[in-house]
Backbone bond lengths (Angstrom), bond angles and torsions (degrees), N, CA, C in turn:
res aa  C-N    CA-C-N  psi(-1)  N-CA   C-N-CA  omega(-1)  CA-C   N-CA-C  phi
1 X - - - 1.462 - - 1.537 111.20 -
2 X 1.350 115.99 -43.95 1.469 119.97 179.78 1.519 111.19 -62.70
3 X 1.327 115.74 -39.84 1.468 120.38 179.18 1.522 110.05 -63.84
4 X 1.348 116.40 -41.59 1.458 121.20 179.74 1.523 111.64 -64.20
5 X 1.340 116.84 -43.12 1.460 120.95 178.00 1.517 111.33 -63.08
6 X 1.341 115.46 -42.49 1.462 119.90 179.55 1.524 110.94 -62.10
7 X 1.332 116.68 -41.60 1.465 121.18 178.95 1.526 110.99 -63.96
8 X 1.334 116.12 -41.37 1.471 120.73 178.92 1.522 111.40 -63.61
9 X 1.321 116.12 -41.31 1.467 120.36 179.52 1.519 110.88 -62.95
10 X 1.327 116.20 -40.75 1.465 119.48 179.84 1.520 110.75 -64.98
11 X 1.344 116.68 -40.21 1.457 119.95 179.80 1.522 110.99 -66.57
12 X 1.331 116.65 -43.11 1.461 120.78 177.93 1.522 110.70 -61.10
13 X 1.342 115.52 -43.67 1.463 120.31 179.32 1.516 111.11 -62.68
14 X 1.345 116.48 -41.09 1.468 120.68 -179.98 1.528 110.88 -61.68
15 X 1.339 116.46 -48.48 1.457 119.80 -177.37 1.523 111.53 -70.29
16 X 1.330 116.82 -33.09 1.463 119.64 176.82 1.526 110.07 -63.64
17 X 1.331 116.57 -44.25 1.472 120.34 178.31 1.521 111.26 -64.93
18 X 1.356 115.67 -36.67 1.464 119.57 179.99 1.523 110.92 -64.41
19 X 1.339 116.64 -41.49 1.462 120.78 179.03 1.530 110.72 -66.22
20 X 1.336 116.48 -43.14 1.467 120.49 178.38 1.527 110.93 -61.40
21 X 1.349 115.91 -43.82 1.467 119.74 179.65 1.525 111.78 -64.75
22 X 1.337 116.10 -31.07 1.456 119.90 -179.37 1.528 111.27 -66.76
23 X 1.334 116.09 -44.72 1.461 120.41 -177.23 1.530 112.91 -92.68
24 X 1.341 116.51 -27.19 1.465 120.71 179.67 1.535 108.67 -133.38
25 X 1.332 117.21 71.00 1.472 119.85 -175.80 1.532 111.61 -65.37
26 X 1.343 116.96 144.77 1.465 119.30 175.24 1.523 110.06 -63.37
27 X 1.327 115.80 139.78 1.459 120.82 -173.24 1.521 111.49 -116.79
28 X 1.327 115.04 152.28 1.463 121.59 174.48 1.528 108.90 -62.46
29 X 1.327 116.94 137.51 1.457 121.01 -177.91 1.531 112.82 -66.03
30 X 1.340 116.59 -21.78 1.462 118.91 -175.71 1.523 113.48 -100.24
31 X 1.334 117.18 -47.97 1.465 119.36 -174.15 1.520 113.51 -108.21
32 X 1.342 117.37 -6.46 1.470 123.39 178.40 1.523 113.51 67.28
33 X 1.320 117.55 19.36 1.457 120.69 173.41 1.536 108.69 -81.28
34 X 1.346 117.92 148.01 1.468 120.16 179.09 1.527 111.53 -59.63
35 X 1.309 117.06 134.95 1.459 122.20 178.88 1.514 109.39 -160.11
36 X 1.314 116.08 155.67 1.460 121.23 177.94 1.523 111.33 -89.86
37 X 1.312 116.93 -4.92 1.460 120.94 -176.30 1.526 110.69 -117.64
38 X 1.320 114.38 178.29 1.464 119.67 -179.95 1.520 111.11 -62.02
39 X 1.349 115.71 -41.48 1.460 122.33 177.51 1.520 108.63 -126.12
40 X 1.323 116.73 146.86 1.458 120.13 175.19 1.533 108.98 -71.64
41 X 1.330 118.92 161.02 1.469 120.92 -178.40 1.528 113.76 -56.67
42 X 1.339 117.17 -37.78 1.464 120.20 -178.74 1.533 110.91 -65.21
43 X 1.326 117.48 -46.16 1.468 120.37 179.83 1.522 111.12 -67.99
44 X 1.310 116.25 -36.69 1.465 119.75 178.93 1.525 110.56 -62.47
45 X 1.341 116.63 -41.54 1.471 120.24 179.25 1.530 111.02 -65.99
46 X 1.338 117.13 -37.22 1.461 120.48 179.79 1.527 112.00 -67.37
47 X 1.330 116.68 -24.26 1.465 121.43 179.78 1.523 111.72 -104.06
48 X 1.325 116.57 23.51 1.459 120.40 -179.13 1.524 110.59 -63.39
49 X 1.324 115.71 148.41 1.464 121.26 178.18 1.525 109.19 -64.82
50 X 1.314 116.23 135.51 1.467 120.71 -176.92 1.525 110.80 -68.11
51 X 1.313 115.47 155.01 1.461 122.36 177.46 1.525 108.65 -77.43
52 X 1.322 117.83 113.41 1.460 120.31 -175.43 1.524 112.57 -69.08
53 X 1.341 117.84 -20.05 1.457 120.39 178.64 1.524 111.82 -67.55
54 X 1.327 116.91 -22.55 1.467 120.85 -179.27 1.525 111.78 -97.26
55 X 1.340 117.70 14.85 1.459 122.69 -176.26 1.519 111.31 -120.69
56 X 1.322 114.25 150.27 1.458 120.36 173.68 1.528 107.98 -61.45
57 X 1.316 117.62 132.55 1.461 120.18 -176.35 1.528 112.61 -74.70
58 X 1.333 116.99 -6.67 1.469 119.39 178.51 1.531 112.57 -103.98
59 X 1.340 118.02 -51.71 1.468 120.32 -175.51 1.519 113.28 -107.85
60 X 1.337 117.19 -10.27 1.460 124.30 177.34 1.527 112.84 75.55
61 X 1.326 117.99 16.02 1.465 120.30 174.65 1.526 109.82 -68.69
62 X 1.332 116.60 150.95 1.460 120.85 179.45 1.527 110.30 -66.82
63 X 1.335 116.88 139.26 1.459 122.84 -179.46 1.522 110.27 -107.02
64 X 1.318 115.56 144.14 1.459 119.30 175.13 1.521 110.97 -74.83
65 X 1.324 116.68 -29.05 1.460 122.28 176.33 1.531 107.72 -142.76
66 X 1.333 118.20 150.33 1.476 120.95 -176.97 1.531 112.15 -72.39
67 X 1.326 116.55 77.34 1.463 120.95 -177.09 1.529 112.72 -109.32
68 X 1.325 118.36 2.57 1.458 120.86 174.90 1.506 114.40 98.41
69 X 1.346 117.57 -57.31 1.456 122.29 -178.11 1.519 110.93 -122.79
70 X 1.330 115.54 145.40 1.459 119.50 173.35 1.532 108.96 -76.96
71 X 1.310 117.28 170.37 1.467 120.90 -178.08 1.521 111.33 -62.48
72 X 1.334 116.74 -40.22 1.458 120.90 -179.53 1.521 111.32 -60.89
73 X 1.336 116.98 -48.89 1.468 120.36 -177.28 1.521 112.02 -71.66
74 X 1.323 117.11 -30.50 1.460 119.65 176.65 1.519 111.12 -66.89
75 X 1.328 116.93 -28.12 1.464 121.22 -179.34 1.530 111.79 -95.00
76 X 1.328 116.97 -56.63 1.468 122.03 -178.60 1.532 108.48 -157.25
77 X 1.332 119.03 98.66 1.472 121.68 -177.17 1.531 112.34 -58.31
78 X 1.337 115.34 141.60 1.461 120.61 177.13 1.524 110.72 -67.72
79 X 1.328 116.56 -38.91 1.462 122.64 178.06 1.524 109.85 -117.22
80 X 1.313 116.45 145.87 1.459 120.55 -179.00 1.519 112.32 -76.89
81 X 1.328 117.94 -18.91 1.465 122.07 -178.51 1.517 110.78 -108.94
82 X 1.328 115.12 154.86 1.455 120.12 174.78 1.523 109.62 -67.21
83 X 1.334 114.77 140.78 1.459 120.21 -179.67 1.516 109.82 -135.85
84 X 1.333 116.12 143.32 1.458 122.37 172.66 1.515 107.83 -138.81
85 X 1.329 116.21 154.19 1.459 118.87 178.37 1.524 110.28 -136.35
86 X 1.316 114.15 155.21 1.461 121.45 -173.14 1.520 112.34 -78.35
87 X 1.332 117.30 -46.32 1.460 121.52 -174.70 1.519 110.78 -122.72
88 X 1.330 115.84 134.22 1.464 120.85 171.09 1.525 109.75 -68.85
89 X 1.319 115.51 158.09 1.454 120.48 175.61 1.530 109.31 -68.39
90 X 1.341 116.91 121.19 1.462 122.16 -179.07 1.522 108.71 -159.43
91 X 1.322 115.52 169.68 1.458 119.75 178.70 1.528 110.69 -63.96
92 X 1.334 116.84 -40.47 1.454 120.32 179.30 1.522 111.41 -66.12
93 X 1.341 116.53 -40.38 1.456 119.94 177.96 1.525 111.37 -65.08
94 X 1.328 116.53 -37.41 1.470 120.21 177.21 1.523 111.20 -63.14
95 X 1.335 116.25 -38.71 1.466 119.12 177.91 1.525 110.44 -67.74
96 X 1.318 116.42 -41.30 1.466 119.73 178.12 1.519 110.80 -61.66
97 X 1.330 116.63 -42.51 1.468 120.67 178.26 1.521 110.71 -58.59
98 X 1.343 116.19 -43.87 1.460 120.29 -179.91 1.524 111.63 -62.87
99 X 1.335 116.83 -40.70 1.465 120.83 -178.55 1.529 110.87 -71.11
100 X 1.329 116.89 -37.89 1.470 120.73 -178.36 1.524 112.59 -62.24
101 X 1.319 116.59 -25.90 1.455 119.31 -176.54 1.524 112.98 -82.18
102 X 1.334 116.89 -3.48 1.465 119.21 175.75 1.527 108.89 -78.50
103 X 1.296 116.38 143.16 1.455 121.96 -174.75 1.525 112.81 -61.70
104 X 1.348 117.32 -31.29 1.463 119.45 -172.63 1.523 113.32 -87.16
105 X 1.327 118.44 5.71 1.460 120.51 -173.90 1.534 113.09 -93.69
106 X 1.307 118.56 42.15 1.458 121.68 179.43 1.529 113.63 -60.91
107 X 1.357 120.36 -44.45 1.472 119.32 179.49 1.525 112.84 -59.80
108 X 1.325 116.85 -38.77 1.457 120.19 179.87 1.532 110.84 -69.18
109 X 1.322 116.85 -36.20 1.468 119.75 177.00 1.528 110.84 -64.65
110 X 1.315 117.16 -39.52 1.465 120.11 177.47 1.528 110.89 -65.06
111 X 1.337 116.34 -36.68 1.464 120.00 177.49 1.524 110.91 -64.11
112 X 1.328 117.24 -41.01 1.468 121.09 177.45 1.534 110.36 -63.90
113 X 1.318 117.52 -39.39 1.467 120.92 177.00 1.526 110.72 -59.67
114 X 1.320 116.41 -41.19 1.470 120.59 178.85 1.525 111.30 -64.68
115 X 1.339 116.83 -40.79 1.463 120.13 178.24 1.525 111.24 -66.25
116 X 1.332 117.11 -34.72 1.468 120.50 175.72 1.525 110.92 -63.32
117 X 1.315 116.83 -37.50 1.464 120.81 177.27 1.525 110.19 -63.42
118 X 1.336 116.14 -42.99 1.470 120.17 178.75 1.527 110.38 -61.81
119 X 1.329 116.87 -46.14 1.466 120.46 179.50 1.519 110.56 -62.42
120 X 1.330 117.72 -45.73 1.466 121.10 -179.56 1.524 111.02 -59.43
121 X 1.324 117.23 -40.54 1.468 120.59 -178.89 1.526 111.69 -65.19
122 X 1.329 117.64 -28.24 1.461 121.30 -179.81 1.526 112.38 -81.23
123 X 1.307 117.27 -18.92 1.466 120.98 -175.29 1.531 112.85 -81.47
124 X 1.312 116.92 -17.72 1.472 121.50 -178.17 1.520 112.58 58.40
125 X 1.318 116.71 36.31 1.455 121.39 175.06 1.529 110.31 -80.13
126 X 1.322 115.33 159.99 1.457 120.55 176.99 1.528 110.42 -63.73
127 X 1.324 116.72 140.13 1.459 119.92 175.44 1.520 108.66 -62.62
128 X 1.343 118.08 120.58 1.469 119.36 -174.39 1.522 112.47 -72.10
129 X 1.326 115.44 148.21 1.461 120.39 172.78 1.529 110.62 -78.65
130 X 1.323 115.39 -24.55 1.456 120.21 -179.09 1.525 109.63 -153.73
131 X 1.328 115.57 145.51 1.452 122.23 174.91 1.528 107.70 -109.52
132 X 1.322 116.01 126.86 1.464 121.08 -178.19 1.524 109.25 -117.46
133 X 1.315 116.68 129.38 1.460 121.17 177.39 1.525 110.33 -78.73
134 X 1.324 116.24 132.60 1.460 121.07 172.12 1.525 106.78 -87.95
135 X 1.305 116.02 101.88 1.465 120.60 -172.02 1.527 111.02 -60.96
136 X 1.344 118.19 120.58 1.469 120.84 178.98 1.523 111.59 -81.02
137 X 1.322 115.68 165.65 1.456 120.55 176.54 1.527 111.69 -63.49
138 X 1.340 115.59 -30.83 1.457 121.14 177.74 1.530 108.43 -148.52
139 X 1.300 116.28 172.03 1.466 122.74 178.93 1.537 112.60 64.20
140 X 1.311 116.83 33.83 1.464 119.74 -179.46 1.519 111.63 -65.74
141 X 1.341 117.72 -32.79 1.461 120.96 -179.29 1.523 111.42 -63.07
142 X 1.335 116.22 -39.92 1.461 120.35 179.37 1.524 110.48 -64.72
143 X 1.330 117.22 -45.53 1.463 120.61 178.76 1.523 110.58 -63.96
144 X 1.327 116.92 -39.02 1.459 120.96 179.96 1.534 110.98 -61.81
145 X 1.330 116.79 -44.93 1.468 120.60 179.13 1.527 111.29 -63.36
146 X 1.332 116.44 -44.52 1.471 120.40 178.21 1.525 110.11 -63.27
147 X 1.328 116.63 -42.81 1.462 120.83 -178.93 1.514 112.79 -65.28
148 X 1.319 117.77 -40.20 1.466 120.74 -179.71 1.530 111.18 -63.77
149 X 1.324 116.36 -42.81 1.463 119.55 179.11 1.524 110.91 -69.89
150 X 1.317 117.59 -40.13 1.472 122.05 177.50 1.528 110.52 -61.14
151 X 1.337 117.43 -46.43 1.458 121.71 -179.94 1.526 111.12 -65.45
152 X 1.325 116.63 -36.14 1.465 120.14 178.64 1.524 110.43 -64.84
153 X 1.329 117.24 -44.96 1.465 120.53 -179.14 1.522 111.66 -68.83
154 X 1.338 116.78 -32.48 1.472 120.45 178.81 1.529 111.28 -85.98
155 X 1.333 116.73 -10.94 1.467 123.47 -179.31 1.525 111.05 58.23
156 X 1.334 114.84 49.03 1.458 121.92 177.89 1.525 109.03 -126.68
157 X 1.337 118.23 150.43 1.473 119.84 177.66 1.525 111.28 -70.41
158 X 1.325 115.44 144.63 1.465 122.48 179.53 1.517 109.06 -114.11
159 X 1.323 116.87 133.20 1.463 119.93 178.05 1.526 109.90 -131.33
160 X 1.303 114.93 150.63 1.465 122.75 -178.45 1.527 106.94 -114.92
161 X 1.340 116.41 73.28 1.464 120.92 -167.37 1.521 114.09 -88.51
162 X 1.333 116.83 -6.62 1.460 119.42 -178.99 1.524 110.38 -102.07
163 X 1.298 115.76 141.91 1.454 122.05 169.91 1.524 107.63 -122.64
164 X 1.322 116.85 168.33 1.459 121.24 178.30 1.524 109.21 -103.62
165 X 1.321 115.62 129.04 1.466 120.50 -179.54 1.527 108.69 -111.85
166 X 1.325 115.65 126.22 1.461 121.03 179.78 1.528 108.85 -77.35
167 X 1.348 117.06 125.19 1.459 119.71 -177.46 1.531 112.15 -117.70
168 X 1.333 118.22 -19.83 1.465 122.11 177.08 1.524 107.87 -169.07
169 X 1.332 118.06 167.19 1.463 119.24 179.00 1.527 112.32 -53.60
170 X 1.327 115.68 127.90 1.465 123.70 179.13 1.529 113.06 64.59
171 X 1.319 118.28 19.53 1.461 120.21 -179.95 1.531 109.90 -136.40
172 X 1.320 114.35 124.49 1.454 121.54 178.50 1.524 108.52 -124.66
173 X 1.308 114.96 158.52 1.461 118.86 180.00 1.524 109.42 -139.12
174 X 1.329 114.52 144.48 1.453 119.57 176.97 1.517 111.04 -66.91
175 X 1.315 115.39 141.79 1.463 120.44 175.68 1.522 107.95 -140.34
176 X 1.310 116.20 128.80 1.464 119.97 -178.35 1.515 110.44 -82.24
177 X 1.337 114.70 132.92 1.452 118.88 172.26 1.517 108.71 -70.45
178 X 1.312 117.05 145.66 1.459 120.78 -174.00 1.532 110.97 -77.46
179 X 1.329 115.27 91.64 1.449 121.98 175.92 1.522 108.49 -122.59
180 X 1.317 116.14 151.35 1.458 120.64 -177.56 1.526 110.69 -73.72
181 X 1.328 116.04 131.46 1.452 122.49 173.95 1.519 108.09 -123.25
182 X 1.315 116.93 127.16 1.455 120.77 -178.11 1.530 110.46 -77.95
183 X 1.322 115.85 145.67 1.463 120.93 -175.12 1.519 112.77 -63.79
184 X 1.315 117.95 -32.39 1.464 120.15 -176.03 1.521 112.75 -92.78
185 X 1.325 117.80 11.21 1.454 120.61 179.54 1.528 111.93 -80.08
186 X 1.320 114.48 150.29 1.461 121.51 171.28 1.526 107.12 -106.35
187 X 1.319 115.74 128.11 1.466 121.21 -174.99 1.530 109.72 -113.61
188 X 1.336 116.12 135.76 1.458 121.29 171.58 1.521 108.13 -112.08
189 X 1.330 116.35 116.72 1.461 121.02 175.50 1.524 108.46 -86.21
190 X 1.329 116.87 121.08 1.455 121.39 178.47 1.522 108.35 -100.32
191 X 1.321 115.16 121.69 1.466 121.69 -171.12 1.525 109.85 -123.61
192 X 1.331 116.27 151.84 1.466 120.84 -177.72 1.525 111.67 -91.37
193 X 1.314 118.34 -62.15 1.469 121.06 -177.77 1.523 111.00 -159.54
194 X 1.321 117.47 43.44 1.468 121.18 -173.06 1.520 112.53 -81.84
195 X 1.318 115.52 153.73 1.452 121.76 174.70 1.535 109.23 -77.88
196 X 1.336 118.41 160.54 1.463 120.23 176.29 1.529 113.08 -56.12
197 X 1.343 116.71 -36.43 1.468 120.00 179.46 1.529 111.14 -62.97
198 X 1.317 116.42 -42.52 1.463 120.98 179.66 1.525 110.56 -65.25
199 X 1.326 116.86 -39.04 1.466 120.88 178.88 1.525 111.36 -68.55
200 X 1.325 116.84 -31.96 1.472 119.24 176.08 1.520 110.63 -62.73
201 X 1.345 116.78 -37.93 1.462 119.79 176.19 1.530 110.46 -60.60
202 X 1.322 116.03 -41.74 1.472 119.96 179.19 1.521 111.28 -62.83
203 X 1.322 116.98 -44.33 1.462 120.18 179.24 1.521 111.33 -65.23
204 X 1.324 117.13 -40.15 1.460 120.37 179.81 1.525 111.84 -64.53
205 X 1.335 116.72 -31.78 1.452 120.47 177.54 1.527 111.78 -72.02
206 X 1.323 117.06 -28.36 1.465 120.96 -177.82 1.522 113.01 -86.49
207 X 1.331 116.87 -44.36 1.458 119.31 -167.33 1.529 116.14 -65.91
208 X 1.304 121.37 -32.43 1.469 118.09 177.13 1.527 113.49 -58.09
209 X 1.338 115.59 -29.62 1.465 119.24 -178.46 1.520 112.74 -107.95
210 X 1.329 116.75 -6.19 1.457 119.62 -173.20 1.527 110.81 -143.20
211 X 1.335 118.59 104.05 1.453 121.19 -179.10 1.525 114.12 -91.47
212 X 1.330 118.55 12.62 1.460 121.77 -176.87 1.516 113.43 -78.41
213 X 1.344 115.95 -170.95 1.457 122.77 -177.61 1.521 110.00 -83.20
214 X 1.348 116.69 133.73 1.460 122.06 -179.16 1.524 109.19 -129.02
215 X 1.330 115.55 132.48 1.459 122.38 173.27 1.526 108.21 -119.17
216 X 1.343 116.10 155.60 1.463 120.28 179.55 1.521 108.72 -125.41
217 X 1.331 116.19 124.04 1.461 121.63 177.71 1.541 107.72 -119.23
218 X 1.330 115.02 118.48 1.460 122.15 -174.72 1.513 110.56 -112.79
219 X 1.326 116.61 144.62 1.459 120.53 178.00 1.524 110.35 -76.37
220 X 1.325 116.90 -53.56 1.475 120.97 -176.43 1.519 110.10 -115.58
221 X 1.330 116.74 122.39 1.447 120.90 176.93 1.514 111.20 -64.67
222 X 1.323 115.48 154.20 1.468 121.69 -176.73 1.509 108.52 -117.25
223 X 1.333 116.83 133.67 1.477 121.00 178.52 1.529 110.91 -62.18
């Protein structure tokens, strides 16, 4: 009898879901086309992880030929640390950024964390001793959620060591909270969509107290 009831419940559940999908089909988070997944195949392909072989190994700029460094980094790097980012600047990436900042987009944030893990594994960077969030001017909750899942999958501690300090109207600056950093530690800065200038502020706040190795992993590249 229990087996029969269980079978009936499964059938009812199946047909109920089928009816719901018929009138209210699940939609792609980006283009709203019907799909069984978080993103439709077309949007997923547009947000594919970039080929790291075609990128500068220091700043991640696109290379015309696989020579390792772009002209800028070969002469005078914009940032002192190696940086890589998940998505190039594009209309689709801008839409994804807008959607990620909504409070209800937890599944999409977890998906981005997984893609960051894939990108990190391809970069052959040192396993960090600590992951530090580069606090953005806005959307800190989205970065925090992505960072927590990323740190959990990498099994590394996550810290939120930066705060924002108001210095003039409409102008804020990163300021590191005074926490101990060991000299032999490797640090991974996890960033949302910061400009190179903003990231330089983060590095300048760290390096006076921390001479160790620092890498920067960004979700959205900045023009």
